[in-house]
C-alpha positions as CSV (number, residue, x, y, z in Angstrom):
1,X,32.9,-60.0,5.3
2,X,32.5,-57.3,2.4
3,X,30.7,-57.1,-0.9
4,X,32.6,-58.5,-3.9
5,X,32.0,-55.1,-6.0
6,X,33.4,-52.9,-2.8
7,X,36.2,-55.0,-2.6
8,X,37.5,-54.7,-6.0
9,X,36.5,-51.3,-5.8
10,X,38.7,-50.6,-3.0
11,X,42.0,-51.7,-4.9
12,X,41.8,-48.6,-6.7
13,X,41.6,-49.8,-10.2
14,X,38.3,-49.7,-10.9
15,X,35.0,-47.7,-9.6
16,X,32.5,-49.4,-8.2
17,X,30.2,-49.7,-11.4
18,X,33.4,-50.8,-13.6
19,X,34.0,-53.7,-10.4
20,X,30.4,-54.8,-10.9
21,X,30.8,-55.2,-14.7
22,X,33.7,-57.7,-13.7
23,X,31.7,-59.9,-11.9
24,X,29.0,-59.7,-14.3
25,X,30.9,-60.9,-17.0
26,X,32.8,-63.5,-15.0
27,X,36.1,-62.0,-15.2
28,X,36.4,-62.6,-11.3
29,X,37.1,-65.5,-9.3
30,X,37.3,-66.1,-5.5
31,X,39.5,-68.9,-4.0
32,X,39.0,-70.2,-7.6
33,X,35.7,-69.9,-8.4
34,X,33.7,-67.6,-10.6
35,X,31.5,-65.2,-8.8
36,X,28.8,-63.5,-10.5
37,X,27.3,-62.1,-7.8
38,X,28.5,-58.5,-7.0
39,X,26.6,-58.6,-3.5
40,X,28.3,-62.1,-2.5
41,X,30.3,-61.4,0.6
42,X,34.1,-62.6,1.3
43,X,36.7,-62.0,3.7
44,X,39.5,-60.1,2.8
45,X,41.7,-63.5,3.3
46,X,40.2,-65.0,0.1
47,X,41.9,-65.0,-3.4
48,X,40.8,-62.9,-5.5
49,X,41.7,-62.8,-9.0
50,X,40.9,-60.3,-11.8
51,X,41.4,-61.4,-15.5
52,X,43.8,-63.9,-14.4
53,X,45.8,-61.4,-12.4
54,X,45.6,-61.8,-8.2
55,X,44.4,-58.7,-6.6
56,X,44.7,-57.6,-3.3
57,X,41.4,-58.4,-0.7
58,X,42.4,-55.3,1.4
59,X,39.5,-53.0,2.8
60,X,41.9,-49.9,2.5
61,X,43.3,-48.3,-0.5
62,X,47.1,-47.5,-0.8
63,X,47.7,-45.0,-3.8
64,X,51.5,-43.5,-4.6
65,X,51.2,-40.0,-6.4
66,X,53.9,-38.1,-8.1
67,X,53.0,-34.6,-6.9
68,X,53.5,-31.9,-9.0
69,X,53.6,-28.3,-7.7
70,X,51.0,-25.9,-7.2
71,X,48.8,-28.2,-5.1
72,X,48.5,-28.4,-1.5
73,X,48.3,-31.8,0.4
74,X,45.3,-31.7,1.9
75,X,41.7,-33.1,1.5
76,X,40.1,-29.9,1.2
77,X,41.0,-26.3,0.7
78,X,38.3,-23.6,0.0
79,X,41.0,-21.3,-2.0
80,X,43.1,-23.8,-3.6
81,X,43.1,-27.0,-5.5
82,X,44.3,-30.1,-3.3
83,X,46.2,-33.4,-4.3
84,X,42.8,-35.4,-4.5
85,X,41.7,-33.4,-7.6
86,X,43.8,-35.6,-9.3
87,X,42.1,-38.8,-8.6
88,X,39.0,-40.0,-10.4
89,X,35.5,-38.9,-8.9
90,X,34.9,-42.6,-7.6
91,X,38.4,-42.5,-5.4
92,X,37.3,-39.0,-4.3
93,X,34.7,-40.4,-2.4
94,X,36.6,-43.2,-0.5
95,X,38.2,-40.5,2.3
96,X,41.7,-40.8,1.0
97,X,44.4,-38.4,2.6
98,X,47.8,-37.2,2.1
99,X,49.9,-39.5,4.4
100,X,52.3,-36.7,5.7
101,X,52.7,-33.2,3.6
102,X,54.5,-31.9,1.1
103,X,54.7,-28.3,0.5
104,X,52.6,-26.7,-2.2
105,X,55.5,-26.1,-4.4
106,X,57.3,-29.6,-3.4
107,X,56.9,-32.1,-6.0
108,X,57.5,-36.1,-5.7
109,X,56.0,-39.0,-3.9
110,X,53.1,-38.8,-1.8
111,X,51.2,-41.7,-0.2
112,X,47.3,-41.3,-0.4
113,X,45.3,-43.8,1.8
114,X,42.5,-44.1,3.9
115,X,44.2,-46.6,6.4
116,X,44.3,-44.0,9.0
117,X,46.1,-46.4,12.0
118,X,48.9,-47.6,9.3
119,X,49.6,-43.4,8.3
120,X,49.5,-42.7,11.9
121,X,52.0,-45.1,12.7
122,X,54.5,-44.0,9.4
123,X,54.2,-40.8,11.1
124,X,54.8,-41.6,14.6
125,X,58.3,-40.0,15.8
126,X,58.5,-43.3,17.5
127,X,59.3,-44.9,14.2
128,X,61.6,-42.6,12.8
129,X,60.2,-43.6,8.8
130,X,63.5,-41.8,6.9
131,X,62.5,-39.7,3.9
132,X,64.8,-38.7,0.8
133,X,64.3,-35.8,-0.9
134,X,66.5,-34.1,-3.8
135,X,67.1,-30.5,-2.8
136,X,68.5,-27.5,-4.6
137,X,69.9,-24.2,-3.3
138,X,71.1,-21.1,-3.8
139,X,75.0,-20.9,-3.1
140,X,77.2,-23.3,-2.9
141,X,76.7,-26.6,-0.6
142,X,79.9,-27.5,1.5
143,X,81.2,-30.3,3.9
144,X,80.4,-27.7,6.6
145,X,77.1,-27.9,5.4
146,X,76.9,-31.9,5.7
147,X,78.7,-31.9,9.2
148,X,75.7,-29.1,10.6
149,X,73.0,-31.9,8.8
150,X,74.6,-35.0,10.7
151,X,75.3,-32.9,14.1
152,X,71.6,-31.7,14.3
153,X,70.5,-28.1,14.3
154,X,68.7,-26.0,16.8
155,X,67.6,-23.1,14.1
156,X,67.2,-19.5,14.9
157,X,63.5,-19.8,15.9
158,X,64.7,-22.8,18.9
159,X,63.3,-25.8,16.3
160,X,65.5,-28.9,17.5
161,X,66.0,-31.1,14.6
162,X,67.4,-34.5,14.6
163,X,70.9,-35.5,12.8
164,X,70.0,-35.8,9.1
165,X,71.9,-37.0,6.1
166,X,73.3,-34.2,3.3
167,X,75.1,-36.3,0.4
168,X,76.4,-33.4,-1.8
169,X,75.8,-34.2,-5.5
170,X,76.8,-31.0,-7.3
171,X,77.6,-27.6,-6.0
172,X,73.8,-26.2,-5.7
173,X,72.5,-30.0,-5.3
174,X,72.3,-32.5,-3.0
175,X,70.0,-35.6,-1.3
176,X,68.8,-35.0,2.0
177,X,67.5,-37.8,4.4
178,X,65.3,-36.8,7.3
179,X,64.4,-39.0,10.1
180,X,61.6,-36.7,10.5
181,X,59.1,-34.4,9.4
182,X,58.6,-30.9,11.0
183,X,57.1,-28.1,9.1
184,X,59.2,-26.7,6.4
185,X,61.9,-28.7,7.7
186,X,64.4,-28.9,5.0
187,X,63.6,-25.4,3.7
188,X,64.4,-24.3,7.3
189,X,67.6,-26.2,7.9
190,X,69.0,-24.9,4.5
191,X,67.8,-21.4,5.2
192,X,69.8,-21.4,8.8
193,X,73.0,-22.8,6.8
194,X,72.6,-19.3,4.2
195,X,71.5,-21.3,1.6
196,X,67.4,-21.1,0.7
197,X,65.9,-23.9,-1.5
198,X,65.1,-23.6,-4.8
199,X,63.7,-26.7,-5.2
200,X,62.8,-30.0,-3.6
201,X,61.7,-33.4,-4.4
202,X,60.8,-36.2,-2.5
203,X,62.0,-39.5,-3.7
204,X,61.3,-42.0,-0.6
205,X,58.9,-42.6,2.1
206,X,60.2,-45.3,4.3
207,X,60.3,-48.3,2.1
208,X,58.7,-46.5,-0.8
209,X,60.4,-44.9,-3.9
210,X,59.2,-42.7,-6.4
211,X,58.1,-44.7,-9.7
212,X,60.0,-42.8,-12.0
213,X,57.6,-43.8,-14.8
214,X,54.7,-41.8,-13.1
215,X,54.3,-38.7,-15.0
216,X,54.0,-35.8,-12.4
217,X,50.3,-35.7,-11.7
218,X,49.9,-39.2,-12.0
219,X,49.0,-42.0,-9.7
220,X,48.8,-45.8,-9.2
221,X,47.9,-48.4,-6.3
222,X,51.0,-49.8,-4.2
223,X,52.0,-53.0,-5.4
224,X,52.0,-56.1,-3.2
225,X,55.7,-56.2,-1.9
226,X,55.3,-52.2,-1.5
227,X,52.3,-52.5,0.6
228,X,53.7,-55.4,2.7
229,X,57.2,-53.6,2.9
230,X,55.1,-50.4,4.3
231,X,53.2,-52.2,6.8
232,X,56.2,-53.5,8.3
233,X,58.0,-50.1,8.5
234,X,54.8,-49.3,10.3
235,X,54.9,-52.0,12.8
236,X,58.3,-51.5,13.8
237,X,60.4,-49.0,15.5
């Protein structure tokens, strides 16, 4: 059982103060009845509606961020700004963290959540959650590169990479699909092929696809359909 204002704030759409105002002014119903007491407690299974729109009673928060370049995928860094600096203050206080990392200069889809168990499941090698990237390189990509990715690679430093997809879009551009997420993996694989990466953007993370209506640096809560698909991906191998 959680306080109503906390349940509403956990959606990531409103601060606790804004949630309290919504409740006080009669804009929130629970199981069809208007509730005006912010301290009232309910199970997450109840039906919550704000201004006529159903919301989730999840105790965790799940946000899709369009990461811009120049930020590190961390919760805190003493030397440089992190992706959490893009969020309003009330969301910086609920222990959100990036589920997986993108390099400082890599852009695109990043999941922010405070659901540790789900993040751990999604990142576990046992689940092999696919991630797709748009990549541009120096040089010209060819079928030999695609074949090397398909067969799996052992890099000069000894890193073993699982088979991956490389779909050539242009001489210097491709879609790369990984089934794992090792440190700087795409950059290291392309470097091993003699074609250094000049641009890297993550387009998908498991069932999630980057909402291209989000400008770089912007975020939004996951939809119910996205969250359901994400939890399914985290519960199956």
